[in-house]
C-alpha positions in Angstrom: 2.9 -48.0 27.3 4.7 -47.4 24.0 1.9 -44.9 23.1 2.3 -43.1 26.4 6.1 -42.8 25.9 5.6 -41.4 22.4 3.1 -38.8 23.7 5.5 -37.9 26.5 8.4 -37.6 24.0 6.3 -35.4 21.8 5.3 -33.2 24.7 8.9 -32.8 25.8 9.9 -32.0 22.2 7.3 -29.2 22.1 8.4 -27.8 25.5 12.1 -27.9 24.4 11.5 -26.0 21.2 8.6 -23.7 22.0 7.9 -23.2 25.7 11.5 -23.0 27.1 12.8 -20.6 24.4 9.9 -18.3 25.0 10.3 -18.4 28.8 14.0 -17.7 28.5 13.9 -14.9 26.0 10.4 -13.3 26.6 9.8 -10.4 24.3 12.8 -11.4 22.1 10.9 -14.5 21.0 8.0 -12.4 19.9 10.3 -10.1 17.9 11.3 -13.2 15.8 7.8 -13.6 14.5 7.3 -12.1 11.1 4.6 -9.5 10.2 1.6 -9.6 10.4 1.7 -12.0 13.4 4.1 -9.8 15.5 2.2 -8.0 18.3 1.6 -4.3 17.5 2.4 -3.0 21.0 6.1 -3.8 20.5 6.4 -0.9 18.2 5.8 1.7 21.0 8.9 3.6 22.0 7.5 5.3 25.2 6.1 2.1 26.8 2.6 3.5 26.6 1.3 0.5 24.7 2.1 -2.2 27.4 -1.0 -3.5 29.0 -1.1 -3.9 32.8 -1.7 -7.5 34.1 -5.3 -8.5 34.5 -4.8 -9.3 38.2 -3.8 -5.7 39.0 -6.4 -4.6 41.5 -4.9 -1.3 42.7 -4.2 1.7 40.5 -1.5 4.1 41.4 -2.8 7.2 43.2 -0.3 9.4 41.3 -1.2 10.2 37.7 1.6 9.4 35.2 3.4 12.6 34.0 2.4 13.6 30.5 4.9 13.7 27.6 5.0 17.5 27.9 5.8 17.4 31.6 8.5 14.7 31.1 10.1 16.7 28.3 10.1 19.9 30.3 11.6 18.2 33.3 14.3 16.7 31.2 15.1 20.0 29.5 15.2 21.8 32.9 17.8 19.4 34.1 19.9 19.0 31.0 19.8 22.7 29.8 20.9 23.9 33.2 23.6 21.3 33.7 25.1 21.4 30.2 23.9 24.6 28.4 21.1 25.1 25.9 23.4 24.7 22.9 25.3 21.6 24.0 22.1 19.6 24.6 20.5 18.1 21.5 17.0 16.9 20.9 18.0 13.2 21.0 19.5 13.7 24.5 16.3 15.3 25.8 13.9 12.7 24.5 16.2 9.9 25.8 16.1 11.4 29.3 12.4 12.0 29.1 11.6 8.5 27.8 9.3 9.7 25.0 9.2 9.4 21.2 10.8 12.2 19.1 7.5 13.0 17.6 6.2 13.9 21.1 8.7 16.8 21.3 7.4 18.3 18.1 3.8 17.6 19.0 4.2 19.4 22.4 6.6 22.2 21.5 7.0 22.4 17.8 10.8 23.0 18.0 13.8 22.9 20.3 13.7 26.7 20.3 10.2 26.7 21.8 11.2 24.2 24.4 14.1 26.5 25.4 11.7 29.4 25.8 9.2 27.3 27.8 12.0 26.1 30.0 13.2 29.6 30.8 9.6 30.8 31.3 9.0 28.0 33.8 12.2 28.9 35.6 11.1 32.5 35.8 7.7 31.6 37.2 9.3 29.4 39.8 11.7 32.0 40.8 9.1 34.7 41.2 7.0 32.4 43.4 10.1 31.5 45.5 11.1 35.2 46.0 7.6 36.4 46.8 7.1 33.5 49.3 10.5 34.1 50.9 10.2 37.9 51.5 6.6 37.6 52.8 8.0 36.6 56.2 9.6 40.1 56.6 7.6 43.2 57.8 9.6 46.1 56.2 10.8 46.7 52.6 14.4 47.0 53.8 14.3 43.5 55.4 12.6 42.2 52.2 15.4 43.5 50.1 18.1 41.9 52.4 16.0 38.8 52.4 16.4 38.4 48.7 20.1 38.1 49.2 19.6 35.6 51.9 17.5 33.5 49.5 20.3 33.9 47.0 22.7 32.3 49.5 20.3 29.4 49.9 20.5 28.8 46.1 24.3 29.0 46.2 24.5 26.3 48.8 22.6 23.8 46.7 24.6 21.0 45.1 25.1 21.5 41.4 24.7 25.3 41.4 26.1 26.6 38.1 25.1 30.2 38.2 22.0 32.0 36.9 20.2 30.0 34.3 19.2 33.2 32.4 22.8 34.5 32.2 23.9 31.1 31.0 21.3 31.1 28.3 22.0 34.7 27.2 25.7 34.1 26.9 25.2 33.0 23.3 24.3 35.9 21.1 22.8 33.5 18.5 19.7 32.7 20.6 16.4 33.6 19.0 14.3 36.6 19.8 11.7 34.5 21.6 14.4 33.1 23.9 15.8 36.6 24.5 12.3 37.7 25.3 12.0 35.0 28.0 15.3 36.1 29.5 14.3 39.8 29.4 11.2 38.9 31.4 13.2 37.3 34.2 15.5 40.3 34.3 12.6 42.7 34.4 11.1 40.9 37.3 14.2 41.2 39.5 14.7 44.9 38.6 11.0 45.6 39.2 11.0 43.8 42.5 14.1 45.7 43.8 12.8 49.0 42.5 9.4 48.7 44.1 10.8 47.7 47.4 13.3 50.6 47.2 10.3 52.9 46.6 8.5 51.4 49.6 11.6 52.0 51.7 11.5 55.7 50.8 14.6 55.8 48.7 15.2 59.2 47.1 15.9 57.6 43.8 14.3 54.1 43.8 15.0 53.5 40.1 18.8 54.0 40.6 18.8 52.0 43.8 17.0 49.2 42.1 19.6 49.0 39.4 22.4 49.0 41.9 20.8 46.1 43.8 20.5 44.2 40.6 24.2 44.7 40.0 24.9 43.3 43.4 22.6 40.4 42.8 24.2 39.5 39.4 27.7 40.0 40.8 27.1 37.6 43.7 25.8 35.0 41.3 28.9 35.2 39.1 31.2 35.1 42.1 29.5 32.1 43.6 29.7 30.2 40.3 33.0 31.2 38.7 35.0 32.0 41.8 33.4 29.4 44.1 33.0 32.3 46.6 30.9 30.8 49.4 30.5 34.2 51.0 29.3 36.0 47.9 25.6 36.2 49.0 26.5 37.5 52.5 29.0 40.0 51.2 26.3 41.3 48.7 23.8 41.5 51.6 26.3 43.6 53.6 26.7 46.0 50.7 23.0 46.2 50.2 22.5 47.0 53.9 25.0 49.9 53.6 23.2 51.2 50.5 19.9 51.1 52.2 21.2 52.8 55.3 22.6 55.7 53.2 19.7 56.2 50.8 16.6 55.3 52.8 15.2 57.2 55.8 15.1 55.4 59.1 11.9 57.1 60.3 8.8 55.1 59.3 6.8 58.3 59.0 9.3 59.6 56.4 9.0 56.4 54.5 5.2 56.6 54.3 5.5 60.3 53.2 8.0 59.5 50.5 5.9 56.6 49.2 2.8 58.8 49.0 4.7 61.4 46.9 5.8 58.7 44.4 
């Protein structure tokens, strides 16, 4: 019996000094082990090195976002909310949950990340505008529909104005960033101008520029003045401009479009 008691005491001593501390502190216990016995996977900063349990039988149907996708999503959120100059690299990688090296591997620099962020926003806006106006059957209705879509954007929580205007507010931005902003500006001008031409406007280039001014002004008023009617007011003005510059007869519209 004495031998059994000694063995039990020894077992309890082992559990007290090894098993219980490990169970209580988990990973911290491993961190106390000196190199080279410390597990290598603890050095990962983006959790990619953690092995799934052996009894996991069902894999997720959704693929995990890549580091590039997570960085771009974080940049889209932070740049728009706080401005491209206020947000630093450390803030972005913390939000994305990746290592700093991942940002440089994927984009090379913060400047390229800004350009990619703006380019992605421009692509999304083009798709949104084209999809929205596809429901209308005349160029006049399509033009007015763009202002209706603008009103939808104004009503979204957290609206802080045009992302491209906000980015361009700083004259120190690089040429590549300016180029991405110019592309977005060219799209809106081109879309308004082409629709004005289809509507039979006598001077579609001039009308396109006027419509862009209305578009920009509504964005500023909605953001800075908190004018909830900015989009509808801009739409009313656009309707007046279309009424005074575009023919109402469909035959005249087709004739004007063929001349141009």
